[in-house]
C-alpha positions in Angstrom: 151.5 79.9 145.6 150.5 77.5 148.4 147.1 75.8 148.4 145.4 73.4 150.9 144.0 70.4 149.1 142.2 67.2 150.1 144.5 64.2 149.7 141.9 62.5 147.4 142.7 65.3 144.9 146.4 64.4 144.7 147.8 63.5 141.3 151.2 62.7 139.8 153.0 66.0 139.0 151.8 67.9 142.1 154.5 69.2 144.5 153.9 68.5 148.2 155.0 71.5 150.3 153.7 70.2 153.7 152.2 66.9 154.7 150.2 68.7 157.3 150.6 66.1 160.1 152.8 65.4 163.1 156.2 63.9 162.3 155.3 60.5 163.7 152.3 60.1 161.4 153.9 60.1 157.9 156.2 57.4 156.4 158.2 59.8 154.2 161.8 60.7 154.7 161.0 64.3 153.7 158.1 66.8 154.0 158.5 68.4 150.5 158.7 66.5 147.3 157.1 66.1 143.8 154.7 63.2 143.4 156.1 61.0 140.7 154.2 57.8 141.2 150.8 56.5 142.4 152.3 54.6 145.3 153.3 57.9 147.0 149.7 59.0 146.9 148.6 55.6 148.3 151.2 56.0 151.1 149.8 59.4 152.0 146.2 58.0 152.2 147.3 54.9 154.2 149.0 57.1 156.7 145.7 58.8 157.5 146.8 62.2 156.0 143.6 63.8 154.8 144.8 67.1 153.5 148.1 68.5 152.4 149.7 71.8 151.2 150.8 71.9 147.6 153.0 74.5 145.9 151.5 75.2 142.5 154.6 77.1 141.4 156.4 73.8 141.3 153.7 71.4 140.3 150.1 70.9 139.1 147.3 73.0 140.5 143.8 72.2 141.9 141.7 75.1 140.6 139.0 75.3 143.3 141.2 74.6 146.3 141.7 77.4 148.8 145.0 79.1 149.3 146.9 78.2 152.4 146.3 81.8 153.7 142.5 81.4 153.1 142.5 78.1 154.9 144.4 79.6 157.9 142.0 82.5 158.0 139.0 80.1 158.2 140.7 78.2 161.0 141.4 81.5 162.9 137.8 82.5 162.7 136.7 79.2 164.2 139.5 79.5 166.9 138.1 82.9 167.9 134.7 81.4 168.3 136.1 78.7 170.6 137.9 81.4 172.7 134.5 82.9 173.7 133.8 80.1 176.2 134.7 80.7 179.8 137.5 78.9 181.6 138.5 78.1 185.2 140.2 80.7 187.4 143.7 80.0 188.7 144.3 79.9 192.5 147.8 81.2 192.7 149.8 83.9 190.8 152.4 82.8 188.2 155.1 84.3 190.3 154.1 82.4 193.4 154.0 79.1 191.6 157.0 79.3 189.3 159.7 78.4 191.9 157.7 75.4 193.2 157.0 74.3 189.6 160.7 74.4 188.8 161.5 72.0 191.6 158.6 69.7 190.6 159.8 69.8 186.9 163.3 68.7 187.9 162.2 66.1 190.3 159.8 64.5 187.8 162.3 64.5 185.0 164.8 62.7 187.2 162.2 60.1 188.2 161.3 59.4 184.5 165.0 59.1 183.7 165.4 56.6 186.6 162.3 54.6 185.5 163.7 54.3 181.9 167.1 53.1 183.3 165.4 50.5 185.5 163.4 49.2 182.5 166.5 48.8 180.4 167.9 46.7 183.2 164.8 44.5 183.2 163.4 45.9 186.5 159.7 46.4 187.1 158.4 50.0 187.5 158.1 51.0 191.2 154.7 52.6 191.3 155.1 53.7 194.9 158.0 56.0 193.8 156.0 57.5 191.0 152.7 58.3 192.8 154.1 61.2 194.9 155.5 62.9 191.9 152.2 62.7 190.1 150.6 64.2 193.2 153.0 67.1 193.2 152.3 67.7 189.5 148.6 67.6 190.2 148.8 70.1 193.1 150.9 72.5 191.0 148.4 72.4 188.2 145.5 73.0 190.5 147.3 76.1 192.0 148.3 77.6 188.6 148.6 75.4 185.5 150.5 78.0 183.5 153.6 77.9 185.7 154.5 74.2 185.3 153.2 74.0 181.7 155.2 77.1 180.8 158.4 75.8 182.2 157.9 72.4 180.6 158.0 74.0 177.1 161.7 74.4 177.6 163.4 71.2 176.5 166.8 70.3 175.2 167.6 67.3 172.9 169.3 65.6 175.9 166.3 65.8 178.3 163.4 65.7 175.7 162.4 62.1 176.3 162.1 62.6 180.0 160.5 66.1 180.0 158.0 65.0 177.3 156.7 62.4 179.7 156.4 65.0 182.5 154.7 67.4 180.1 152.1 64.8 179.0 151.4 64.1 182.6 150.9 67.8 183.5 148.9 68.5 180.4 146.6 65.5 181.0 146.1 66.5 184.6 145.2 70.0 183.6 142.9 68.7 180.8 141.1 66.3 183.2 140.7 69.1 185.8 139.3 71.6 183.3 136.7 68.9 182.2 135.7 68.4 185.9 136.7 64.8 186.0 136.9 62.8 189.2 140.2 63.4 191.2 141.0 59.7 191.4 140.6 59.3 187.6 142.7 62.4 187.1 145.4 61.0 189.3 145.4 57.7 187.4 145.5 59.6 184.1 148.4 61.6 185.3 150.2 58.4 186.1 149.5 57.1 182.6 150.8 60.4 181.2 154.1 60.1 183.1 154.6 56.5 182.1 153.1 56.6 178.6 156.5 56.4 176.8 158.0 53.7 179.0 158.3 51.5 176.0 160.9 53.9 174.5 163.3 52.5 177.0 163.6 49.5 174.6 164.3 51.7 171.6 168.0 52.1 170.8 169.3 55.6 171.5 170.7 55.7 168.0 167.1 55.6 166.7 165.5 57.7 169.4 168.0 60.5 168.9 168.7 60.1 165.2 169.3 63.6 163.7 168.0 62.7 160.3 164.8 61.0 158.9 164.0 57.4 160.1 164.2 54.5 157.7 161.1 52.3 157.3 162.7 49.7 159.6 163.6 52.3 162.3 160.1 53.8 162.0 158.6 50.3 162.7 160.8 50.0 165.8 159.6 53.3 167.1 156.0 52.3 166.5 156.4 49.3 168.8 156.8 51.5 171.9 153.1 51.7 173.0 152.8 47.9 173.0 156.2 47.4 174.6 155.3 50.0 177.3 152.0 48.3 178.0 153.7 44.9 178.4 156.3 46.4 180.8 153.8 48.1 183.0 151.6 45.1 183.2 154.3 43.4 185.2 153.6 45.9 188.0 150.2 45.0 189.5 149.8 48.4 191.1 149.6 50.2 187.7 145.9 51.0 187.1 144.0 50.0 184.0 143.6 53.7 183.0 147.4 54.1 182.9 147.8 50.9 180.9 145.2 52.0 178.4 146.8 55.4 177.9 150.3 53.8 177.5 149.0 51.4 174.8 146.6 53.6 172.9 148.0 57.2 172.9 148.9 56.8 169.2 145.5 55.6 168.1 143.5 57.9 165.8 139.7 58.2 165.4 139.9 57.4 161.6 141.7 54.1 162.4 145.1 55.2 161.0 146.9 55.0 164.4 148.7 52.1 166.1 149.2 49.5 167.6 145.5 48.3 167.5 144.0 50.4 164.7 141.2 51.4 167.0 138.8 54.0 165.6 136.1 56.4 166.8 134.7 55.8 170.3 136.3 52.4 170.5 139.3 54.5 171.7 138.7 55.3 175.4 138.0 58.8 176.5 141.3 59.2 178.3 143.4 57.6 175.6 141.8 60.2 173.1 142.7 63.0 175.5 146.3 61.6 175.9 146.6 61.5 172.1 145.8 65.2 171.9 148.3 66.3 174.6 151.0 63.9 173.3 150.9 65.4 169.8 150.6 69.0 171.2 153.8 68.6 173.3 155.7 66.7 170.6 155.2 69.3 167.8 156.0 72.3 170.1 159.4 70.9 171.1 162.7 71.5 169.2 164.2 68.1 168.2 167.3 67.3 166.3 165.2 66.5 163.2 162.6 69.3 163.3 162.0 72.7 164.7 159.1 72.9 167.2 156.3 75.3 166.4 154.8 77.8 168.8 152.1 76.6 171.2 149.6 78.8 169.5 150.4 77.5 166.1 150.3 73.9 167.4 146.8 74.3 168.8 145.6 75.5 165.4 147.2 72.6 163.6 145.6 70.1 166.0 142.3 71.8 165.5 142.6 71.3 161.8 143.6 67.6 162.3 140.7 67.0 164.6 138.4 66.6 161.7 139.9 63.1 161.3 142.5 62.2 163.9 141.0 63.5 167.2 137.7 64.1 168.8 136.8 67.7 167.7 134.9 68.5 170.9 137.8 67.3 173.0 140.3 69.4 171.0 138.1 72.5 171.6 138.0 71.8 175.3 141.8 71.3 175.3 142.2 74.6 173.6 140.1 76.3 176.3 142.1 74.4 178.9 145.6 75.7 177.9 144.4 78.9 176.3 144.3 80.0 172.7 147.5 81.8 173.5 149.0 79.5 176.2 151.1 80.9 179.1 154.6 81.4 177.8 153.4 82.3 174.2 155.2 85.2 172.5 152.5 87.5 171.1 152.6 90.6 168.9 150.3 93.4 170.0 148.6 96.0 167.8 151.0 98.7 169.2 153.9 96.8 167.8 155.1 95.5 171.2 156.0 92.0 171.9 154.8 90.3 175.1 154.8 87.0 176.8 151.4 85.6 178.0 151.5 85.2 181.8 147.8 84.6 182.7 144.6 83.8 180.8 141.5 85.9 181.3 138.7 83.9 183.0 136.1 84.6 180.3 138.0 85.9 177.3 140.9 83.8 176.0 141.8 86.5 173.4 142.6 89.0 176.2 145.1 87.5 178.6 147.6 89.4 180.8 151.0 89.8 179.0 154.3 91.1 180.1 155.5 93.4 177.3 159.3 93.9 176.9 160.2 94.6 173.2 159.1 97.1 170.5 159.2 95.6 167.0 158.9 99.0 165.2 161.9 100.3 167.1 163.7 96.9 167.2 164.7 97.4 170.8 163.9 96.3 174.4 161.6 98.5 176.4 160.9 98.7 180.1 158.9 95.5 180.9 155.4 96.0 182.2 152.3 93.9 182.6 149.4 94.7 180.3 145.9 93.4 181.0 144.4 93.1 177.5 140.9 92.9 178.9 141.1 96.4 180.2 140.8 99.8 178.5 143.6 102.3 177.8 144.5 104.0 181.1 143.4 101.1 183.2 146.4 98.8 182.5 145.2 97.7 179.0 144.4 99.4 175.7 146.0 97.0 173.3 145.2 93.7 171.6 146.9 90.6 170.2 147.3 90.6 166.4 149.2 87.3 166.2 151.7 84.9 167.7 155.4 85.1 167.0 158.4 82.8 167.1 161.2 84.0 169.5 163.9 83.2 167.0 162.4 85.7 164.5 163.2 88.5 167.0 166.1 86.8 168.8 164.4 87.2 172.2 163.8 84.8 175.1 160.2 85.4 176.4 160.7 83.1 179.3 163.1 85.7 180.9 160.0 88.0 181.2 157.5 85.5 182.6 157.6 87.4 185.9 158.3 91.1 186.6 160.3 92.2 189.7 
C-alpha cells in the first residue's frame, strides 16, 4: 500500500516510492529506494521536499498517514473548487489559430536555437531579433492560447531545450494576460521566458542530454545555468530588468530551498514566482530521455500539492484557471466510456470544456469524431461529463490528431 507522509516522519527502514517533486529538485540518483541511513533523510529535507510517498509493503509504516488515493481525492476536491472561478473568453477558434500557431512555434524554436549557438560562440544576445518573436507569441496567445500551448506540448528529445523556452514564454504571456497585467510588463516577461534558459548554452550536451541520472558534480553544473544566463544577458543593455530577474530566479522556491540565491517568500519577485510555476509545469509534462512526462492535468495537480511550500498557492490557483483544469490538448475519459481531447475551455466552468471525442474504451475502437460541449445537456451537443484524465500511451492513441474536426 502507498501512503503520503510528511518528510519529518521519515525513519530508517521506510521505502520511498516517490519523492513527490520535480526531477531538478532532488539530489538522488533514483526515485525509489529504502532509507538505510539518517543522511538520506537529511538530504530529502535539505532539498526542500516536504512530503513523500512510501510503500508500506516494502518498509516501515506511518499509522495515521493517509493513503496515496485518499491524498489524491482530497487534492481533486480542492481542484474542483478552484475550477468554479470564471476565466477569460478566447477571441478566435482553435481551428483558426492552429496554422498560425504552428508557424510561430517553428519560428520561435529556430530563434532560440540560434541564440544558444551564438552564446556558445561568445556572442551577445541580439534583443532586436528576439522582440518580434515574443510579439508574435503574445498575439497568438491573445487570439487563442490553447492553439500554441497545445502544439508546444509536443516535444522530442532533440528539440526539447529550444521548445521548452518557447513554452515558458507562451505560458508566461498567457499567465500575465489572465491576471490582467500591463501589456509592456507582459512583453518583458515573455522575453524573459524565451531567454530564461540561456545559461544552458554553457552546459555540455553530454550533461544536458544525459539519458541516466546526473552525478552530484553534473547536478551542480546544471544548477549554475540561471546565474550564467543572467551574466550573459547582462552583456546586452537592451535586456530589461524583468527578463534578467526571471532568468536568474526561475528556480527559487518560497521555502528558500531553490537556487542560486536561496530567496524565500515574497523576496522572490512576482514575475519570477510566476516563471517558476510555468517552468516546472512545462518541464514535468515533457518526455525526456531520463523520465516520462506526465499529463498536463496530472502536472497541475502535482504543482498544486507542491504550492504549500515551493510556490505561491494563490498564483498556482490562478495559473490553473489560466490553462484550465483540463488544458487544451488533454486526453480525457468521459462517463460514457469515450475518449476525447479538450479543444476549448468553458468560460465559466473549467470542468465542462468542449472536447472532440474519437475513441470508445469499452469497445476498444475508434468512433466517428464529433465535438461535444460538456456544458450542454443531452440532445443539445452535450450530455456527458469528464471522469478523469488519461495518458495517450495507455490507449495507444494520438489525441493531437483530433484537435480539429474537418
